[in-house]
C-alpha positions in Angstrom: -37.0 157.9 32.6 -40.9 157.2 32.6 -42.9 160.5 33.4 -46.7 161.1 33.6 -48.2 163.5 31.1 -46.8 167.0 32.1 -43.5 165.5 33.2 -44.1 164.3 36.5 -41.6 161.1 37.2 -43.3 158.0 38.1 -42.6 154.2 39.2 -44.2 152.7 36.3 -41.2 151.5 34.3 -38.5 151.4 37.1 -36.3 148.9 36.4 -32.8 150.0 38.0 -31.7 150.5 41.3 -30.5 153.9 40.2 -33.5 155.0 38.8 -35.3 154.2 42.3 -33.0 156.1 44.0 -33.8 158.9 42.0 -37.6 158.6 42.3 -37.2 158.3 46.4 -34.9 161.4 46.4 -37.4 163.3 44.3 -40.2 162.1 46.6 -42.4 160.1 44.5 -44.7 157.7 46.3 -44.4 154.1 45.5 -47.9 152.8 44.5 -49.2 149.2 45.1 -49.5 148.3 41.4 -45.8 149.3 40.5 -44.4 147.8 43.9 -45.6 144.6 42.5 -44.1 145.0 38.9 -40.8 145.8 40.7 -40.8 143.0 43.0 -41.4 140.9 40.3 -38.7 142.0 38.1 -36.1 142.9 40.4 -33.4 140.6 42.1 -33.6 140.2 45.9 -30.1 142.1 46.1 -32.0 145.0 43.9 -34.7 145.3 46.3 -32.3 145.5 49.5 -30.5 148.2 47.8 -33.5 150.1 47.6 -34.8 149.3 51.0 -31.5 150.7 52.3 -31.7 153.6 50.3 -35.2 154.5 51.8 -34.0 154.1 55.6 -30.9 156.4 54.9 -33.4 158.8 53.2 -36.0 158.5 56.5 -32.9 158.9 58.8 -31.8 162.5 57.1 -35.5 163.5 56.4 -36.9 163.4 59.9 -37.9 166.9 60.2 -40.1 167.0 56.9 -43.5 165.3 57.8 -44.7 165.1 54.1 -41.2 163.3 53.2 -41.2 160.9 56.3 -45.1 160.0 55.3 -44.0 159.5 51.7 -40.9 157.5 52.5 -42.7 155.3 55.2 -45.9 154.7 52.8 -43.4 153.5 50.1 -41.2 151.3 52.4 -44.6 149.3 53.9 -45.8 149.1 50.2 -42.7 147.0 49.1 -42.3 145.2 51.8 -45.9 144.1 51.9 -45.5 143.1 47.9 -42.1 141.4 48.3 -43.4 139.1 51.1 -40.1 138.5 52.2 -38.4 138.4 55.8 -34.9 138.9 54.6 -35.9 142.5 53.2 -37.5 143.2 56.7 -34.1 142.0 58.4 -32.3 144.3 55.8 -34.4 147.4 56.7 -33.9 147.0 60.3 -30.1 146.6 59.8 -29.8 149.4 57.9 -32.0 151.3 60.7 -29.8 150.4 63.7 -26.4 151.0 61.8 -27.8 154.6 61.3 -26.6 157.2 64.0 -30.0 158.6 63.6 -31.8 155.4 64.5 -33.3 156.5 67.9 -35.2 159.5 65.6 -35.9 157.6 62.8 -38.0 154.9 65.1 -39.6 157.5 66.7 -40.9 158.8 63.0 -41.8 155.2 61.8 -44.2 154.9 65.1 -45.4 158.2 64.6 -46.2 158.2 60.8 -48.1 154.9 61.2 -49.9 155.8 64.6 -51.7 158.6 62.3 -51.2 157.1 58.7 -53.8 157.9 55.9 -52.4 156.0 53.1 -52.2 157.4 49.7 -53.5 154.1 48.6 -56.7 153.8 49.5 -57.4 150.7 47.5 -54.6 148.8 49.6 -55.0 150.6 53.0 -55.7 147.3 54.7 -52.7 145.6 53.2 -50.4 148.2 54.0 -51.9 148.4 57.7 -51.4 144.8 58.3 -47.7 144.9 57.0 -47.2 148.1 59.4 -48.4 146.1 62.5 -45.8 143.2 61.2 -43.2 145.6 60.8 -43.8 147.6 64.1 -43.9 143.8 66.0 -40.3 143.4 64.3 -39.1 146.7 65.1 -40.2 146.2 68.7 -38.3 143.1 68.7 -35.1 144.7 67.5 -35.5 147.6 70.1 -35.7 145.1 72.9 -32.7 142.8 71.4 -30.3 146.2 70.7 -31.4 147.5 74.3 -30.4 144.1 76.1 -27.1 144.0 74.0 -26.0 147.9 74.2 -27.8 148.7 77.5 -28.1 152.4 77.5 -27.0 153.5 74.2 -30.7 154.2 73.1 -31.5 157.1 75.3 -35.1 156.7 74.5 -35.1 152.7 74.3 -37.8 152.3 76.9 -40.0 155.0 76.1 -39.8 153.6 72.2 -40.7 150.1 73.3 -43.4 151.5 75.4 -44.7 153.5 72.4 -44.7 150.0 70.4 -47.0 148.4 73.0 -49.4 151.2 72.7 -49.3 151.0 69.1 -50.1 147.6 68.7 -52.4 147.4 71.6 -54.4 150.0 69.4 -54.3 147.5 66.7 -55.7 144.7 68.5 -59.3 146.0 67.9 -58.6 144.9 64.1 -60.4 142.0 62.3 -57.5 141.2 60.2 -56.1 137.7 60.8 -52.6 138.7 60.1 -52.7 141.7 62.9 -53.9 139.2 65.6 -51.6 136.8 64.8 -48.6 139.2 64.8 -50.2 140.6 68.2 -50.4 137.2 69.7 -46.6 136.3 68.8 -45.3 139.8 70.1 -47.0 140.0 73.4 -46.6 136.5 74.2 -42.9 136.8 73.4 -42.2 140.1 75.2 -44.2 139.2 78.3 -42.8 135.4 78.4 -42.1 134.5 81.8 -43.9 137.4 83.8 -46.4 136.6 85.8 -48.3 139.8 85.3 -49.0 140.0 81.7 -51.1 143.1 81.2 -50.8 143.4 77.2 -51.1 139.6 76.6 -53.9 138.7 78.8 -55.9 141.6 77.1 -55.6 140.7 73.3 -56.3 137.0 74.3 -59.3 138.2 76.0 -60.3 140.1 73.1 -59.8 137.5 70.6 -57.8 134.4 71.8 -60.9 132.1 71.6 -61.4 132.8 67.5 -57.6 132.6 66.8 -57.0 129.3 68.4 -60.1 128.0 66.7 -58.8 128.8 63.3 -55.3 127.6 64.4 -56.9 124.0 65.5 -59.3 123.8 62.4 -56.2 124.3 59.9 -54.6 121.1 61.7 -56.9 118.9 60.1 -56.1 120.5 56.6 -53.5 119.1 54.9 -52.6 122.1 52.9 -52.0 124.2 55.9 -51.4 121.9 59.0 -47.6 122.3 58.9 -47.4 125.7 59.0 -50.3 126.1 61.6 -48.5 122.9 63.8 -45.5 125.3 63.7 -47.0 128.6 65.0 -49.0 126.7 67.6 -45.8 124.8 68.7 -44.0 127.8 69.1 -46.9 130.3 70.3 -48.8 127.9 72.9 -46.1 128.0 75.4 -46.9 131.8 75.8 -50.4 131.0 75.7 -50.2 128.5 78.6 -48.5 131.1 80.7 -51.7 133.5 80.3 -54.3 134.3 82.8 -57.4 132.0 84.2 -59.6 133.3 81.2 -57.4 132.2 78.5 -57.1 128.8 80.4 -60.8 128.1 80.0 -60.6 129.4 76.1 -57.7 126.7 75.9 -59.8 124.0 77.7 -63.0 124.7 75.4 -60.9 125.0 72.0 -58.8 121.6 72.8 -62.0 119.6 74.2 -64.1 120.6 71.0 -61.3 119.6 68.5 -59.8 116.8 70.5 -63.4 115.1 70.3 -63.9 116.1 67.1 -60.9 114.3 65.5 -59.3 112.5 68.3 -56.7 110.4 66.1 -55.3 113.9 64.8 -55.6 116.2 68.0 -53.6 113.1 70.1 -51.1 113.6 68.1 -51.1 117.4 68.3 -50.9 116.9 72.3 -47.7 114.7 72.3 -46.4 117.1 69.9 -47.0 119.9 72.4 -46.0 118.1 75.2 -42.7 117.3 73.4 -42.3 120.8 72.5 -43.0 122.3 76.2 -40.7 119.6 77.7 -37.6 120.5 75.5 -37.8 124.5 76.6 -35.8 125.5 79.5 -37.9 124.3 82.6 -37.2 127.4 84.9 -37.7 129.8 82.2 -41.1 128.2 81.1 -42.2 126.6 84.6 -45.7 128.4 84.5 -46.0 126.9 80.9 -45.0 123.2 82.3 -47.3 123.5 85.3 -50.4 124.8 83.1 -50.1 122.1 80.1 -50.3 119.6 83.1 -53.3 120.8 84.8 -54.8 121.2 81.0 -54.2 117.7 80.3 -55.3 116.2 83.6 -58.6 118.4 83.0 -58.6 116.8 79.4 -58.3 113.3 80.4 -61.3 113.5 83.0 -63.4 114.5 79.6 -61.8 111.9 77.9 -62.5 109.2 80.3 -66.3 110.5 80.4 -66.8 109.7 76.6 -64.6 106.6 76.8 -62.3 107.7 74.1 -59.6 104.7 74.9 -57.1 106.3 71.9 -57.1 109.7 72.9 -56.7 108.8 76.7 -53.5 106.7 75.5 -52.1 109.6 73.5 -52.8 112.0 76.6 -51.1 109.7 78.9 -48.4 109.6 76.6 -48.5 113.0 76.3 -48.4 113.3 80.0 -45.4 111.5 80.4 -43.3 114.0 78.7 -44.0 116.3 81.4 -43.2 113.9 84.4 -40.1 116.6 85.6 -42.8 119.2 86.5 -42.6 119.6 90.4 -46.3 119.1 90.7 -46.5 116.1 88.4 -46.7 113.5 91.2 -49.3 115.2 93.1 -51.4 116.2 90.3 -51.5 112.7 89.0 -52.1 111.1 92.4 -55.2 113.4 92.6 -56.4 112.4 89.0 -55.7 108.5 89.7 -58.0 109.0 92.8 -61.0 110.7 91.1 -63.6 107.8 91.1 -65.5 109.5 88.3 -62.5 108.2 86.2 -63.3 104.7 84.3 -61.7 101.8 85.4 -59.6 101.6 82.5 -58.5 105.0 82.5 -57.6 104.8 86.0 -55.2 102.1 85.3 -53.4 104.2 82.2 -52.8 106.7 85.2 -51.3 104.1 87.4 -49.1 103.1 84.8 -48.2 106.2 84.1 -47.1 106.8 87.5 -45.1 103.7 87.5 -43.2 104.6 84.4 -42.4 108.0 85.7 -41.1 106.3 88.7 -39.0 104.0 87.1 -38.0 106.3 84.2 -39.6 103.8 81.6 -41.1 104.6 78.6 -44.7 105.6 79.0 -45.8 104.6 75.5 -44.7 100.8 76.0 -46.6 100.6 79.1 -50.1 102.2 78.0 -50.4 100.5 75.0 -53.6 99.2 74.1 -54.7 95.8 73.4 -54.7 95.2 69.5 -52.7 98.8 68.9 -50.0 98.6 66.4 -47.2 100.9 66.4 -47.0 103.5 63.5 -50.7 103.1 62.8 -51.3 106.9 63.0 -49.7 109.3 60.6 -47.2 111.8 61.9 -48.6 115.6 61.9 -46.8 117.4 58.7 -43.9 119.4 59.7 -42.6 122.4 57.5 -39.1 123.7 57.1 -38.9 126.5 59.7 -40.5 129.4 58.8 -40.0 132.7 60.3 -43.0 134.3 62.2 -43.6 136.9 59.6 -43.8 134.0 56.8 -45.7 131.9 59.4 -48.5 134.8 59.8 -48.7 135.9 56.0 -49.3 132.5 55.2 -52.0 131.7 57.8 -53.5 134.9 57.6 -54.2 134.1 53.4 -55.3 130.7 54.2 -58.2 132.3 56.9 -59.5 135.1 54.8 
């Protein structure tokens, strides 16, 4: 067994689960360099066993503060280096199957709230992972409360603590933190008219995040992941307050006019995504997107971008089931500020919607060829944690 000079055990040459278990039991903290070596040499099955043992010991040692801090930091360092969503799931499964789950959840939140990490050189990386982990813990708590109502006596209190911690993290400039917070508060406040946490984070950094994500749509190596994150989270963003609606409009206008071919494809993909969601649950997003597209159509008419106008009309065609569709389109069609050709596009759209026809066939422009545009790159379904990690690395 590897030891420092003087006989103290270390993680430096840890190669087996048994060795790792011993180091955890005697309270040796896992450093960044050792975690990198461990995750590079051990199988995911062995790493899962180590994660499970860390959780078991955390649940047992909830009264010993120093031990709690060592275990939580070791867990964060291991998960950060493994960069594996599967290991986070393993950790949550082990945690919620333990009788002392509730106390351990409180411990995790208390430690990350006041964390002073021993590894100062990688404090930023550990902090980013702590935010990711707290988000996933919040989702797990919410799901557990819904599936087993009343079993966690402090379930609501724990979720409030999660929200408080995450809101305090919104002052961070980390792309990983910001992407995580938008997804967490977007998901947890989805469908609510009042969105106190989500509106606050969008006000703080929503413009910057949308700019980064939209810019990534034009970079081949990252567009697929940026597109997946946007399609999954724009429905939440569309439900936000008036200030956020202005952010969406300004960002979309800038990138649509900068690269109309590519952004037109994004508009169509976004409309298809929103159309495919439960219309009752996402009615706020449907209406907001309809209004956003109608406002952008006026801008596109003003600059006379016919191809982008056509793409917007096709996108609008996906929203025809929205109850206010006819009223909004009628108002747009009667807008004398629209160029004649753009007004005709709206008339064709309304005719197509009333007859349940294919909008794309009716608004096809002269000499336009089917398939002339490449499709936006798509990726295999990545989990949110992997999306955030990938996009944050690209942005940094």
